[in-house]
MIDOSE-1310 file (N, C-alpha, C; in nm, 2 decimals, decimal comma, always signed):
residues 184
xxxx	+8,95/+11,59/+9,16/+9,05/+11,67/+9,08/+8,98/+11,72/+8,96; +9,00/+11,84/+8,92/+8,94/+11,89/+8,79/+9,01/+11,82/+8,67; +8,93/+11,81/+8,57/+8,98/+11,76/+8,44/+9,05/+11,87/+8,37; +9,12/+11,83/+8,26/+9,19/+11,93/+8,18/+9,10/+12,02/+8,12
xxxx	+8,97/+11,99/+8,10/+8,88/+12,08/+8,03/+8,85/+12,21/+8,12; +8,88/+12,20/+8,25/+8,87/+12,32/+8,33/+8,99/+12,41/+8,34; +9,10/+12,36/+8,28/+9,22/+12,44/+8,28/+9,24/+12,52/+8,15; +9,28/+12,64/+8,16/+9,30/+12,72/+8,04/+9,45/+12,74/+8,02
xxxx	+9,48/+12,81/+7,91/+9,62/+12,83/+7,87/+9,71/+12,90/+7,98; +9,65/+12,98/+8,06/+9,72/+13,05/+8,17/+9,75/+12,94/+8,28; +9,65/+12,86/+8,31/+9,68/+12,75/+8,41/+9,80/+12,66/+8,36; +9,80/+12,63/+8,24/+9,91/+12,55/+8,18/+10,04/+12,62/+8,19
xxxx	+10,04/+12,75/+8,17/+10,16/+12,83/+8,18/+10,21/+12,83/+8,32; +10,12/+12,84/+8,42/+10,16/+12,84/+8,56/+10,22/+12,70/+8,59; +10,15/+12,60/+8,55/+10,21/+12,46/+8,58/+10,34/+12,44/+8,52; +10,36/+12,48/+8,40/+10,49/+12,47/+8,33/+10,60/+12,54/+8,40
xxxx	+10,57/+12,67/+8,44/+10,67/+12,75/+8,51/+10,70/+12,69/+8,65; +10,60/+12,64/+8,72/+10,63/+12,58/+8,85/+10,70/+12,45/+8,84; +10,68/+12,37/+8,74/+10,75/+12,24/+8,72/+10,90/+12,27/+8,69; +10,93/+12,38/+8,63/+11,07/+12,42/+8,60/+11,14/+12,47/+8,72
xxxx	+11,06/+12,55/+8,80/+11,12/+12,61/+8,92/+11,00/+12,64/+9,02; +10,99/+12,55/+9,12/+10,88/+12,56/+9,22/+10,91/+12,67/+9,32; +11,03/+12,73/+9,32/+11,07/+12,83/+9,41/+11,04/+12,97/+9,36; +10,97/+12,98/+9,24/+10,94/+13,11/+9,19/+10,85/+13,18/+9,29
xxxx	+10,88/+13,31/+9,32/+10,79/+13,39/+9,41/+10,66/+13,41/+9,33; +10,55/+13,45/+9,39/+10,43/+13,48/+9,32/+10,45/+13,60/+9,23; +10,53/+13,69/+9,27/+10,56/+13,81/+9,19/+10,63/+13,76/+9,06; +10,73/+13,68/+9,07/+10,80/+13,63/+8,95/+10,71/+13,54/+8,86
xxxx	+10,63/+13,46/+8,92/+10,54/+13,37/+8,85/+10,44/+13,46/+8,77; +10,38/+13,55/+8,84/+10,28/+13,64/+8,78/+10,34/+13,71/+8,66; +10,46/+13,76/+8,67/+10,53/+13,83/+8,56/+10,55/+13,73/+8,44; +10,59/+13,61/+8,48/+10,62/+13,51/+8,37/+10,50/+13,47/+8,29
xxxx	+10,39/+13,46/+8,36/+10,26/+13,42/+8,28/+10,17/+13,53/+8,24; +10,22/+13,66/+8,28/+10,14/+13,77/+8,23/+10,01/+13,80/+8,31; +10,01/+13,78/+8,44/+9,90/+13,81/+8,52/+9,93/+13,91/+8,63; +9,82/+13,97/+8,69/+9,84/+14,05/+8,81/+9,87/+13,95/+8,92
xxxx	+9,95/+13,99/+9,02/+9,99/+13,91/+9,13/+9,87/+13,85/+9,20; +9,77/+13,92/+9,23/+9,65/+13,87/+9,30/+9,58/+13,76/+9,22; +9,57/+13,78/+9,09/+9,51/+13,68/+9,00/+9,59/+13,55/+9,00; +9,72/+13,57/+8,99/+9,81/+13,45/+8,99/+9,80/+13,37/+9,12
xxxx	+9,80/+13,44/+9,23/+9,79/+13,38/+9,36/+9,66/+13,30/+9,37; +9,55/+13,36/+9,32/+9,42/+13,29/+9,32/+9,42/+13,17/+9,24; +9,49/+13,17/+9,12/+9,49/+13,06/+9,04/+9,58/+12,94/+9,10; +9,69/+12,98/+9,15/+9,78/+12,88/+9,22/+9,70/+12,81/+9,33
xxxx	+9,63/+12,89/+9,41/+9,55/+12,84/+9,52/+9,45/+12,74/+9,47; +9,38/+12,78/+9,36/+9,28/+12,69/+9,31/+9,34/+12,56/+9,25; +9,45/+12,57/+9,19/+9,52/+12,45/+9,14/+9,56/+12,36/+9,25; +9,60/+12,42/+9,37/+9,64/+12,33/+9,48/+9,51/+12,27/+9,55
xxxx	+9,41/+12,35/+9,56/+9,29/+12,30/+9,63/+9,21/+12,20/+9,55; +9,22/+12,20/+9,42/+9,16/+12,10/+9,33/+9,25/+11,98/+9,31; +9,37/+11,98/+9,36/+9,46/+11,86/+9,35/+9,54/+11,86/+9,22; +9,53/+11,96/+9,13/+9,61/+11,96/+9,01/+9,75/+11,98/+9,05
xxxx	+9,78/+12,07/+9,14/+9,92/+12,09/+9,20/+9,92/+12,00/+9,33; +9,99/+11,90/+9,33/+9,99/+11,80/+9,44/+10,08/+11,85/+9,55; +10,21/+11,88/+9,52/+10,30/+11,92/+9,62/+10,42/+11,99/+9,55; +10,51/+12,04/+9,64/+10,64/+12,10/+9,59/+10,75/+12,02/+9,65
xxxx	+10,86/+12,00/+9,58/+10,97/+11,92/+9,63/+11,10/+11,98/+9,61; +11,19/+11,95/+9,70/+11,33/+11,99/+9,68/+11,41/+11,87/+9,63; +11,49/+11,89/+9,53/+11,57/+11,78/+9,47/+11,70/+11,78/+9,55; +11,73/+11,67/+9,61/+11,85/+11,66/+9,70/+11,96/+11,57/+9,63
xxxx	+12,08/+11,61/+9,63/+12,19/+11,52/+9,57/+12,20/+11,40/+9,66; +12,18/+11,28/+9,59/+12,18/+11,15/+9,66/+12,32/+11,13/+9,73; +12,43/+11,15/+9,67/+12,56/+11,12/+9,73/+12,58/+11,21/+9,85; +12,53/+11,33/+9,85/+12,55/+11,42/+9,96/+12,48/+11,37/+10,09
xxxx	+12,38/+11,29/+10,08/+12,31/+11,23/+10,20/+12,34/+11,08/+10,22; +12,45/+11,03/+10,16/+12,49/+10,90/+10,19/+12,44/+10,79/+10,10; +12,37/+10,83/+9,99/+12,31/+10,72/+9,90/+12,42/+10,70/+9,80; +12,47/+10,57/+9,80/+12,57/+10,54/+9,70/+12,52/+10,45/+9,59
xxxx	+12,39/+10,40/+9,60/+12,34/+10,30/+9,51/+12,19/+10,31/+9,50; +12,14/+10,30/+9,38/+12,00/+10,30/+9,36/+11,97/+10,17/+9,27; +11,85/+10,12/+9,29/+11,82/+9,99/+9,22/+11,67/+9,99/+9,19; +11,63/+9,91/+9,09/+11,49/+9,88/+9,06/+11,47/+9,74/+9,10
xxxx	+11,38/+9,71/+9,19/+11,35/+9,57/+9,24/+11,22/+9,53/+9,17; +11,22/+9,43/+9,09/+11,10/+9,37/+9,03/+11,05/+9,27/+9,12; +10,92/+9,28/+9,16/+10,86/+9,19/+9,26/+10,74/+9,12/+9,19; +10,74/+8,99/+9,21/+10,63/+8,90/+9,16/+10,56/+8,85/+9,28
xxxx	+10,42/+8,87/+9,29/+10,34/+8,83/+9,40/+10,30/+8,68/+9,38; +10,27/+8,61/+9,49/+10,23/+8,47/+9,49/+10,09/+8,46/+9,43; +10,00/+8,56/+9,47/+9,86/+8,56/+9,43/+9,83/+8,70/+9,38; +9,73/+8,71/+9,30/+9,69/+8,84/+9,25/+9,56/+8,89/+9,30
xxxx	+9,54/+8,89/+9,43/+9,42/+8,95/+9,48/+9,44/+9,09/+9,51; +9,33/+9,16/+9,51/+9,33/+9,31/+9,54/+9,40/+9,33/+9,68; +9,36/+9,24/+9,78/+9,41/+9,26/+9,91/+9,56/+9,24/+9,92; +9,62/+9,14/+9,84/+9,77/+9,12/+9,84/+9,84/+9,24/+9,77
xxxx	+9,78/+9,29/+9,67/+9,84/+9,41/+9,59/+9,84/+9,53/+9,69; +9,73/+9,55/+9,75/+9,72/+9,67/+9,84/+9,82/+9,66/+9,96; +9,82/+9,54/+10,02/+9,91/+9,51/+10,13/+10,06/+9,53/+10,09; +10,10/+9,48/+9,98/+10,24/+9,50/+9,93/+10,27/+9,64/+9,91
xxxx	+10,18/+9,71/+9,84/+10,20/+9,86/+9,81/+10,21/+9,93/+9,94; +10,13/+9,91/+10,04/+10,14/+9,98/+10,17/+10,27/+9,95/+10,23; +10,31/+9,83/+10,23/+10,44/+9,79/+10,29/+10,56/+9,86/+10,22; +10,56/+9,85/+10,09/+10,67/+9,91/+10,02/+10,68/+10,06/+10,04
xxxx	+10,57/+10,13/+10,04/+10,57/+10,27/+10,06/+10,61/+10,31/+10,21; +10,60/+10,22/+10,30/+10,63/+10,25/+10,44/+10,79/+10,24/+10,46; +10,86/+10,19/+10,36/+11,01/+10,17/+10,38/+11,08/+10,30/+10,34; +11,16/+10,36/+10,42/+11,23/+10,48/+10,39/+11,32/+10,48/+10,27
xxxx	+11,37/+10,36/+10,23/+11,46/+10,34/+10,12/+11,38/+10,35/+9,99; +11,25/+10,34/+9,99/+11,17/+10,33/+9,87/+11,14/+10,47/+9,81; +11,18/+10,50/+9,69/+11,15/+10,63/+9,63/+11,02/+10,62/+9,55; +10,99/+10,51/+9,49/+10,87/+10,50/+9,40/+10,83/+10,36/+9,39
xxxx	+10,70/+10,34/+9,38/+10,64/+10,20/+9,36/+10,55/+10,21/+9,23; +10,58/+10,12/+9,14/+10,50/+10,11/+9,02/+10,43/+9,98/+9,01; +10,30/+9,98/+9,01/+10,22/+9,85/+8,99/+10,21/+9,84/+8,84; +10,27/+9,73/+8,78/+10,28/+9,71/+8,64/+10,22/+9,58/+8,59
xxxx	+10,20/+9,58/+8,46/+10,16/+9,46/+8,39/+10,28/+9,38/+8,34; +10,26/+9,25/+8,32/+10,38/+9,18/+8,26/+10,42/+9,07/+8,36; +10,54/+9,02/+8,34/+10,59/+8,91/+8,43/+10,60/+8,94/+8,57; +10,62/+9,07/+8,61/+10,63/+9,11/+8,74/+10,51/+9,20/+8,78
xxxx	+10,48/+9,21/+8,91/+10,37/+9,29/+8,95/+10,40/+9,43/+8,99; +10,52/+9,44/+9,05/+10,57/+9,58/+9,09/+10,71/+9,60/+9,05; +10,74/+9,73/+9,03/+10,88/+9,77/+9,02/+10,89/+9,87/+9,13; +11,00/+9,85/+9,22/+11,02/+9,93/+9,33/+11,16/+10,00/+9,32
xxxx	+11,16/+10,13/+9,31/+11,28/+10,21/+9,30/+11,33/+10,24/+9,44; +11,45/+10,19/+9,47/+11,51/+10,21/+9,61/+11,64/+10,28/+9,60; +11,67/+10,35/+9,71/+11,80/+10,42/+9,73/+11,86/+10,37/+9,86; +11,98/+10,32/+9,85/+12,05/+10,26/+9,96/+12,20/+10,31/+9,97
xxxx	+12,26/+10,28/+10,08/+12,40/+10,32/+10,10/+12,50/+10,25/+10,01; +12,48/+10,12/+10,00/+12,58/+10,03/+9,93/+12,51/+9,90/+9,90; +12,59/+9,81/+9,84/+12,55/+9,68/+9,80/+12,50/+9,59/+9,92; +12,57/+9,60/+10,03/+12,53/+9,53/+10,15/+12,39/+9,58/+10,20
xxxx	+12,37/+9,71/+10,20/+12,24/+9,76/+10,24/+12,13/+9,72/+10,14; +12,16/+9,71/+10,01/+12,06/+9,66/+9,92/+12,03/+9,51/+9,94; +12,13/+9,43/+9,96/+12,11/+9,29/+9,99/+12,02/+9,28/+10,12; +12,05/+9,35/+10,22/+11,97/+9,34/+10,35/+11,83/+9,39/+10,33
xxxx	+11,81/+9,49/+10,25/+11,68/+9,54/+10,22/+11,60/+9,43/+10,15; +11,65/+9,37/+10,05/+11,58/+9,27/+9,98/+11,55/+9,15/+10,07; +11,65/+9,11/+10,14/+11,63/+8,99/+10,23/+11,53/+9,02/+10,34; +11,54/+9,13/+10,41/+11,46/+9,16/+10,53/+11,33/+9,22/+10,50
xxxx	+11,32/+9,31/+10,40/+11,20/+9,38/+10,37/+11,11/+9,32/+10,26; +11,16/+9,24/+10,18/+11,08/+9,18/+10,07/+11,07/+9,03/+10,07; +11,18/+8,96/+10,08/+11,16/+8,81/+10,07/+11,09/+8,75/+10,19; +11,09/+8,82/+10,30/+11,02/+8,77/+10,42/+10,87/+8,80/+10,41
xxxx	+10,82/+8,87/+10,31/+10,68/+8,90/+10,30/+10,61/+8,78/+10,25; +10,49/+8,74/+10,31/+10,42/+8,62/+10,26/+10,36/+8,64/+10,12; +10,34/+8,76/+10,07/+10,28/+8,77/+9,94/+10,38/+8,78/+9,83; +10,51/+8,78/+9,86/+10,62/+8,79/+9,76/+10,66/+8,65/+9,72
xxxx	+10,66/+8,63/+9,59/+10,71/+8,50/+9,53/+10,85/+8,51/+9,48; +10,88/+8,62/+9,42/+11,01/+8,63/+9,34/+11,06/+8,78/+9,34; +11,19/+8,80/+9,35/+11,25/+8,93/+9,34/+11,36/+8,92/+9,23; +11,37/+9,03/+9,16/+11,48/+9,05/+9,06/+11,53/+9,19/+9,07
xxxx	+11,65/+9,21/+9,10/+11,71/+9,34/+9,12/+11,80/+9,39/+9,01; +11,77/+9,51/+8,96/+11,86/+9,57/+8,86/+11,92/+9,70/+8,92; +12,05/+9,71/+8,91/+12,12/+9,83/+8,96/+12,10/+9,94/+8,86; +12,08/+10,06/+8,92/+12,07/+10,18/+8,84/+12,20/+10,25/+8,83
xxxx	+12,26/+10,26/+8,71/+12,39/+10,33/+8,70/+12,37/+10,48/+8,70; +12,26/+10,53/+8,64/+12,24/+10,67/+8,63/+12,09/+10,70/+8,64; +12,06/+10,80/+8,72/+11,92/+10,84/+8,74/+11,91/+10,98/+8,71; +11,84/+11,01/+8,60/+11,81/+11,15/+8,57/+11,66/+11,17/+8,55
xxxx	+11,61/+11,26/+8,62/+11,46/+11,28/+8,62/+11,43/+11,40/+8,54; +11,32/+11,38/+8,46/+11,27/+11,49/+8,38/+11,21/+11,60/+8,48; +11,22/+11,72/+8,45/+11,17/+11,82/+8,55/+11,02/+11,83/+8,57; +10,95/+11,76/+8,49/+10,80/+11,76/+8,51/+10,73/+11,68/+8,40
xxxx	+10,60/+11,67/+8,42/+10,52/+11,60/+8,33/+10,50/+11,68/+8,20; +10,47/+11,61/+8,09/+10,43/+11,68/+7,97/+10,29/+11,74/+8,00; +10,27/+11,86/+7,95/+10,14/+11,92/+7,98/+10,06/+11,92/+7,85; +9,96/+11,83/+7,85/+9,87/+11,83/+7,73/+9,75/+11,91/+7,76
xxxx	+9,74/+12,03/+7,69/+9,63/+12,12/+7,71/+9,50/+12,06/+7,65; +9,39/+12,13/+7,67/+9,27/+12,09/+7,61/+9,28/+12,07/+7,46; +9,22/+11,97/+7,41/+9,23/+11,94/+7,27/+9,16/+12,05/+7,19; +9,23/+12,10/+7,09/+9,18/+12,21/+7,01/+9,09/+12,14/+6,91
xxxx	+8,99/+12,22/+6,87/+8,90/+12,17/+6,76/+8,99/+12,16/+6,63; +8,97/+12,06/+6,55/+9,05/+12,05/+6,42/+9,03/+12,18/+6,34; +9,15/+12,23/+6,29/+9,15/+12,35/+6,22/+9,09/+12,32/+6,08; +9,00/+12,41/+6,03/+8,95/+12,39/+5,90/+9,04/+12,48/+5,81
xxxx	+9,06/+12,43/+5,69/+9,15/+12,51/+5,60/+9,08/+12,64/+5,57; +9,17/+12,74/+5,56/+9,11/+12,88/+5,53/+9,05/+12,87/+5,39; +8,94/+12,95/+5,38/+8,87/+12,95/+5,25/+8,97/+13,00/+5,14; +8,96/+12,94/+5,03/+9,05/+12,98/+4,92/+8,98/+13,09/+4,84
xxxx	+9,06/+13,18/+4,80/+9,00/+13,29/+4,72/+8,96/+13,23/+4,58; +8,85/+13,29/+4,53/+8,80/+13,24/+4,40/+8,91/+13,26/+4,30; +8,93/+13,17/+4,20/+9,03/+13,19/+4,10/+9,00/+13,32/+4,02; +9,11/+13,38/+3,99/+9,10/+13,50/+3,91/+9,06/+13,46/+3,77
xxxx	+8,95/+13,53/+3,72/+8,91/+13,50/+3,59/+8,99/+13,58/+3,49; +9,04/+13,52/+3,39/+9,12/+13,59/+3,30/+9,03/+13,63/+3,18; +9,07/+13,75/+3,14/+8,99/+13,80/+3,02/+9,03/+13,73/+2,90; +8,94/+13,71/+2,81/+8,97/+13,64/+2,68/+9,04/+13,74/+2,58
xxxx	+9,04/+13,86/+2,62/+9,11/+13,96/+2,53/+9,26/+13,93/+2,53; +9,31/+13,92/+2,41/+9,45/+13,90/+2,40/+9,52/+14,03/+2,39; +9,64/+14,04/+2,45/+9,71/+14,16/+2,44/+9,77/+14,18/+2,30; +9,81/+14,30/+2,26/+9,86/+14,32/+2,13/+9,99/+14,23/+2,10
xxxx	+10,07/+14,21/+2,21/+10,19/+14,13/+2,19/+10,15/+13,99/+2,15; +10,05/+13,93/+2,21/+10,02/+13,79/+2,18/+9,92/+13,78/+2,06; +9,86/+13,89/+2,02/+9,77/+13,88/+1,90/+9,84/+13,87/+1,77; +9,96/+13,90/+1,77/+10,03/+13,89/+1,64/+10,08/+13,76/+1,61
């Protein structure tokens, strides 16, 4: 993946526009960022090929598809070997109820965001998919009352060189001549 040093202000404008609305047509996107359609398409293609743009998603209403409850499950592993961490991550990501897996520092090793039908479904998921795992030592579940996602990542452009203060004009030299009004 390219670093941010290879992205210019137009690339950032494209990313910002697509994070707000990934359904923009190339024509609409080109107009929004001030590019010809062919140039815009070439840039979006390059951003996809280099892995800067990873994918496009549809946001689905959870209740409309039978999800009545979301939770964050904190998981503590028995041992902290790379193999156990990798195995648990693979397992968690294979579960259809798992929305996201966070490998974290602190008292717990993972935070797993899950979406389920109801409390019974959550209990069964914890019992069947997590506590039966040999690498899992402890679970702690927190219900999510509200889930609101930011539409995208903050886009930190290339760091600009520090701005130097504008040169100041030389002070105006005043004449030593006094005006008639002040001479009296």
